[in-house]
N, C-alpha and C positions, 0 to 999 in steps of 0.2 A: 864106306861113306862116299856119297856123291862128290864129284869134283866140281865145285862151284867156281866160276870165274872171279878173280880178285883184281883190285886196283889199289895200289898203295897199301897193300895188306888189309884192305877192307872188302868184305864180301859183297857182291852185287847180285841182287835177285832180278832176273829178267822174266817178264810176263809177256805172253803173246797177246793178251787182251789190252785194249786201251784203258787208261785210268778212268774210273767211273766218275761222271760229273755230278755235281750237287743236285741239279734239277732232275736227274734220272733216278734218284733214290726213291724208295717207297715212301708214301706220306708219313708213316709211323716213324721211319728213321729220320726223315727230314725234320719232323717235329722235335725229335730228341736232340738233333743238332742245334736247331734254332733256339731251343730251350735255354741254352747257355749264352745266347747273345745278350749283350747289354741292352736295356730298354731303349736308350737313346740311339742305338745302332740298328734297331729293328726297322725303322723307316728307311734307312739307307739300304738295308738288304732288299727291301721291297722295291726299291728303284733300280736294282741291278738289271733285271730283265723281266719279261712278261710272266714267265712261269713263277718266279719267286713273288712277284707282285700279286699274282692271283692266289698264291698259297697263303700269303700273310694277310691280305685284305679280308676283313671281317672274320678272321680266325679267332673266335672267342676262346676255344680251348687252349690255343698257344699263348694268347695274351694272359689268360688266367694262370697258366703254369709259370710264366715268367714273373707275373705279379707275386704269386705265392712263394717263389724262390727268394724274393727280396723282402717282402712285407708280411705282416701278420695276416692270418686267415680271417677275413671278415665274417665268415660264417659263424665264428665263435661269438659274434655280437649281433644284437637285434638289428643293427644298422647295415648289415651286410647282405641282405637278401636281394636276389634278382639284379645283379650288377651288370652294367655294360662294361665288360672287361677291357675291351679295346679303348674305350673312353677313359677308364680309370688309369690305364697305363699311360695314355697320352697326357693326362693331367699330371701324373707323377713326373714324367719327363719334363714337361713344361715348368713345373715347380722347381725342379733342380736347375733348369736353365735360368729362370728368372732370378733365382736366389744366388746365382754364381757371381763371383767378383767381376766377371767380364761384362755382365748385363748392366748397362748404364741407366736406362730409363725404367727404374723400378717403381716409382710412385704410381703410375697408372695401373699397376698390377695388384694393388693392395686388396681389392675385393676378391680377386681370384685366389691369391695366396691365403687369405683368411678362410675362404670356403674350403679349400683343399686341406689345409692344416687341421681345421676343425673336423673335417670328414675323416681324415686319417686317425685322429685321436679317438673319435667315436668308434672307430673300427679296430682299435688296438686290442690286443688280447695276449695273454700268456700262452706260449707254445704248448705248455702242458699244465693246464689249470688244476687238474686233479692232484698233481704232485708238486705244485708250487710251494716253495718254502723259502724262508729268509736265508740269504747267504750269510748275513750277520744279524745279530739281534736288532741293531739300529736301522737296518735297511728294510723299510716297511713296504716297499713296492716290488712287484714282480717285473721281470725283464720284458721288454717289448721291442721288436725289430722296428716298428713304426717310430717310436720315440727316439731310438738310437739314430735312425736315418734323419729324422727331423733335426735332432741336435747337431748332426754333421752338416746338414744343409744350412743351418743358421750360424755356423761358425764365423762367417765373414762379418766384419764390423759394419760394412756398408749395408749388408742385408738386414742386420738388426736395427740399424738406424732408420732404414727406409720403411720397415714394416712394424717394428715394435715401438717406435718413438715418434708417432705422428698425432697423438691426441692433443687436447687443448693445452695441457700444461707444458708440453714440449713446444708447441707453437708460441706460447707466451714466452718461454725461455729464449726463443729465437727472435723475439720482438715482433711477432706477427699476430698476437692474440690480445688485443686491447679489451674486447668485449666478449662476454659469454655468448656461446651459440645456443639459441633457444628455438626449437629443441636441439639437442646435441647433434652434430653432424654424424651421419652413419660411418664415414671413414674414420672419424675420431674414436668412435665406439669400437669399430673393428680392430683398429691398431691397439687400443687398450686391452681388448680381449686377448689378442695374440700375446701381448706382453704378460698378462696374467697366466695364460696357459704355458708360456715359456718358463715362467716360474723363477727366473733369476733377475731381479730388478736391475735395470741398467743405470748405474750411478755415475759413470765416467763422464767428464766434460766432453769427450770425443763423441758421445752419443747425441749431444746437442748440436755441435757444429763439426762438420768435416774440416772446414777451414773457417777461421774467424772472419765474418763479414766486416768490411771497412766501416759500415754505418753503426756498428756496435761500439759505443764509447769504451775506452780502456778502463775507466772507473767502474762502469757497469760490469765488465768482465771480471775485474778483480773482486767485486762484491759477490758475484755469482760463484767464483772460485772459493771465496772465503765461506760461503754458505753451502758448500758441497754440491754445487751444480744444481741438478734437477731436484734435489731433496728440498731446497727452500721453496720451490714452486709447488711441490707435492704437499708440503706442510701447510702452505697457505690455503690449499683446497681442503685438506683433512680437518683443519680446526676452524674453518669458516662456518659460523652458526647458521648462516643463510642456506647452507647445504642441507641442514636438518629440517626437513619440511614434512608437515603432516601428510601431504599427498605422496610422500616417499616413505611414509611410516617411520621416519627418523632413521632409516637405514640406507644401505648402498643401492637404492632403487631410483628409477626415473620419477621425477616429481609430476607425474601425470595420472596418478591413481591406477596405473596399469599393473603394478607389482613386478614389472620387468626390471632386470638388473641394469644398473648404471656402471658399466665397465670402466669408465674413466675414474669414477670415484674409487672403485676397487683397486685400480692401478695405483692411484695416489696413496691409498692406505698401505698397499704392499710395499711401496718404496719407503714409506715412513717406518714400517715395521722392520724392514731389512736394515735400514740405517741404525735402528735401535739395537738389533741383534749384533751388528758389526761393532758398534761402540762398546757393547758389553764383552766383546771378544769371545762370544759363544761358539762361533764357527770353528775357531782354532782349538777351543777347549773340548768340543764334543762332537762326535760323528753325527748325532741326531740332527744338529743344526746344519751341518755341511750337506747332509743328504737331502734335507728339506728345502734349503735355500740356494744351493749351488749346482743343482743337477738339472739342466735344461729339459723340459717336457716330461721328465721322469715322474711317473705316478699320476699324470694329469689326464686320467681316463677312468671310466666307470669300472668298478671292481678291481682296480689295480692294487688295493691294499691287501697285503698278505698277513693272515692272522698268525699269532704265535702258535706253535705246535702243541702247546700243553692245555689248550682250552677245549672243553667238551660240553656244549650246552645240553641241558636236560631236555627230554622230549616235550615237556610242558612249559619250558622256559620261553618267555616272550622274545628273547634274543633270536630264537629260531625263526620267528615270523617277522622280524624287523628287516625291511628292505634297504635300510640306510646304514646298518652296522653301527648303531649309536654306542652301545655299551662298551666301556673300556676306560683306559687311562690316557690322558692327553697332556701335552705341554702347551702352555699358553703364554703369550707375550702381550702385554698391554703397554701403551705409551701415553704420556700426558705432558701437558705444559704446567709450569707454575701458574697458579690461578691468576696472579697479578698480570703475568705476561699474556695469558689467555684472554683476560678481560680487556686489557689494553689493545690487543690485536683486533678484537671484535667491536669495541665500542669507542676507542680513541685512535683509530687508524683509518681515518676517512679522507686523508689528503695524500696525493702522490707527491713525494718530496721534490723530485727533479722538476716537475712542472707546476706544482701548486694546485693541480686539478682535483676537484672533489670526486670521491669514489661514489658512484651511483650503484643501484642494485643490479645493473647489467654489466658491472665491471668487477674483476677479481680484486681482492684487497692487496695492497703492496706487501711484498715479502719483508719480514722483519727479522733481525738477528736474535732469535730466542733459542734457548736450549730445550731439548726434549728429554724427559726422563723415561726410563723403561723398567718394567718389572717382569720377572719370570715366575710362573706359577705352574703347579701340577694339579690336574683336575681328574677326578674319578667319577664317572656317571654310569647309571644303569637305566634301562627302559622300565617305566612304571605303567604305561598304558599304550595300546595301539588303537587309535580311533578311526573308524571307517568314515570316509567322507560321504556326505549326503548324496544320494543318487547312485552310489556304487553298489554293485552286486556283492553279496556276501562272499562269493568265491574269489573275487578280485583281491589280489594281495600285492600288486606292484606298487612302486613308490608313488605313482600318480593317484592311488586309490586310498591312501591312509595318511594320518598325521601321527607321528610317534612322539610320545611324551617321555621325559626323562627327569631324573633327580640325582643328586650327588653332592660332592663337596670339593672345594678348592683349597690348596695350601700354598702359601708363598714359599718358594724354595729357599733353603738356608743361605744366608749371606747376601741376599739381594734387596734388603730393605726392612721396613718395619713389619710387624706382625698383623697389622689391622686390615690386610687384604684377604685374610682367610675368611671363608664364608661357606654356607651351604648354597647350592645352586639348583635351579630347575629350568625347564625349557621344553621346546618342541622342535621337531624337524618335519618339513614337508616340501613339496615342489612349488616353484613359482609358475606363473602362467607360461613362461618361456622355457620351462623344463629344467631349471637350475635348482640345486638343493639349498633350501633356506633354513638357517638355524636361528632360533630365538633363545636367548638365555636371560635369566633373572637371578641376580645375586642377592642373597638374604643375609643380613647381619642382625643378630640378636632378635630374630623373629620378624624383622622389618625388611620389606623389599626396598633395596637401595639403588642398585644399578641394573640396567638392562643392556642387551647388545643384540644387534642384527648382523648376520653374516651369510656369505655364500661359499659353499664348498667347491673349490676349483676342481674341475674334472668330472663332477657328477657323483651319483650314489656310490658309496664304498670306495671312493678314490683315496689315494694315499696323500693327497695334497692338503693344504691348509684350508680351514674355514676362515675367510678373511672378511672383516667388517669393522663396525665401530660400536663403541659403548657410549652410554649417555645416562642421564638421570632418569629413573624409572617413571617419574612424573612429568618428564619432558620440560624441565625448568628452562625458560627462554634465555636465561643467562648462563646456562651450562652447569658444570663443565662437560666436555665430550672428548673423545680420543679414539685412536685406532686400536684394533685388537686382531689377533690371529691365534688359532690353536689347531693342533694336529694330533692324530692318534698315534700312540707308540706301542700300546699293548691291548689285549682283549680281556674281557671280564671272565673270570673263572667262577662258575655258579657255586662252587664249593667253598668260596672264600667270602668273608664278611664284606658286604658292600659299603660299610661305613669306615673301613680302614684300608690303608695301603698294604698290599702283600708283596712278597718277593717277586711273584710272577708279574705283578703290575709294573714294577719299576726295573725289571731285568734289562730292558734296552738302555736305561739311564745309567745304571751302575756297572753293566757288563756289555757295552755296545758292540764290541768287536767279536764277541763269542757267537756261537751258533747253538742255542739251546740253553739249558740251565748252567749255572756256574759249576765248572768241573770240580771234582774232588781234588783237594790239595790246594785250591786257591784260597788264600786267606781272605776272610770277610771281616767287615767291621760294622758296628751298629750305627746307622745313619738316622738322624732325627729330622723329620720335616714337621715343624711345630710340635704337636703332641702325638703325631702318628709315627710309630717306630717301624723302621724298615731295615732289613738285613741286606747289605749290598756289598759288592766286590770292590776292592781297592783299584782294580783295573778300570780305567775310564776312557781308553781310546783304542 
C-alpha cells in the first residue's frame, strides 16, 4: 500500500497540477455547475468576471434548466410556447423580491405582480399528468410546483395586504372610497382577481390596516370589528340591487355589455361565502371545505381537477367531448338575507347615519348590522348537449368553440334547513369574451323555473376551484331577492349509474374524504339519506 503523508492522522493528497478554475471548465460542465445556482444568485455570478458574464448572458438553455428545476414545465400548457427563458427567470426573481417582507414600496408593483402570478398559474401543470391521482378522496386537485411557490411567496401578511386587498371595498373600509369608480379602476380589478386566484378570503382586520390611522374614529373601528371587518363591506356590495344590471346580465360582469368579468364583485361574493362556510363550522368538520377554502392558489389553474379513478366514459358519451368537465357531483353553498333585512337595506337605507348625507347612485350603501343565512346543497349534473358556436368549424372542439348544456338535480344536505330548496336544475357553460368560464344555472321547482344564477369558474376550464357567482329571481324581479353562490366539483359521473340518483361513487369524497379510492373492506357503513335519495356512506368523515 502506498505511503501517503499524513497530518493529525488525516491523509493528505498532493497534486502536481494547480486546482482547476471555474472559468476553465468545459461549457457543458460549467452549465451543470450553474444549474444548481439559485435564480437570484445567477446575476451575481455573471458579475464576477468577464468570462462568467459572457457565459450567463443570453444563455437561454441555462435559464431554461434553472427555471424547470424550480417551476412547472410550461410546455405542458398552451401558454408555454416560445418563451424568453432569461426574461421569465428575471421576472420570477423580481416577483420573489417584491413580495418579500423587506420590500417596502409594494404598491407600485401591483400590475407586475398580477401579470406574473396570472402567467405562472396559466402555465401550471402536473408533473405527471398521465398518472395524476388523488392523494385522498377529498383532495380534488393535482400538485403543482408553481402554486406551491406562489403560496410561499404570499405567506407574508404585508404582501397579501399590498396585492390582494386593494380593491374598492378595501379602500372603502380604509375610509378612502366614498364614491364608486366608474368604470372600475384597473388596479382595483387586478387586486380583486389576485385575491380570487389566491382562493383564501382575507377576513382579518389586519388586512385592512397595518396600523390604525388616527383619523379613523374609535366608534367606527369598533363597529367594523363587530361586523367582522371586511365582511360587512363585502356584504354591502353583494346584496346591493344596483349591482344587478341588465348590461351585466345580472351576473358578476362589468356593466358595459362587454361580458367581461367584474373581479371586484367576485371577490366580495367569495368573502361572503367564506364567512358563511366558517359560521357553519364546515371547514373544521370536513376536509372538502378545508381543501377548497384554505389552500392558497391550489387548483386555480386549467385542468387542475383530478377525476376519481373509477370513472370510464363510454366512447359515445358526451362527457368525452366536453372541454369543461361539467358532469359530476358538486357541493354548493348559497347565502341570503332575511327578506325584511334585504328590503330595508336596498330601499330604506338611503342616509349615511354619521353625516346625514343622502346616498346617491354613485355611492355605496351604508353597512348595516344584518345576519346572513347559509345553506349547503349537493348537486348532480350531466351533459345533455354540446352546441357548436356559430362560425366555428366542425372539427373545432376547444372550450372557445362550444356551449355545453347540462341538467340534473340538487338536494339540501341533511340537517341544514328546510327541504324546499331541493329542485331540478339545468344550465349551460361557455367562455366569456375575456376567456373565463361562465356557468348559468336555472333551478326548477314543480315544473316552474324559479331561480337563476351566473358564475365564473376560478382558474379556467376543468379547474378544481369554485364556480363563484350570484343567484337571483329568474324573471329579474327588481325587488329581489338576490344572494351569493359557490359550487365546486367533488366527483365525476359514472355512465353506468343512474343520472337521477346519487350513487356511492358520487358521494365518496363526502363520506370517506381521507381515503384513497373506494371504502375498504371492513369499514362499517351506514345508510345516509339526502331527502329521498338513498346513499351508502362510511362513518369516517375526516
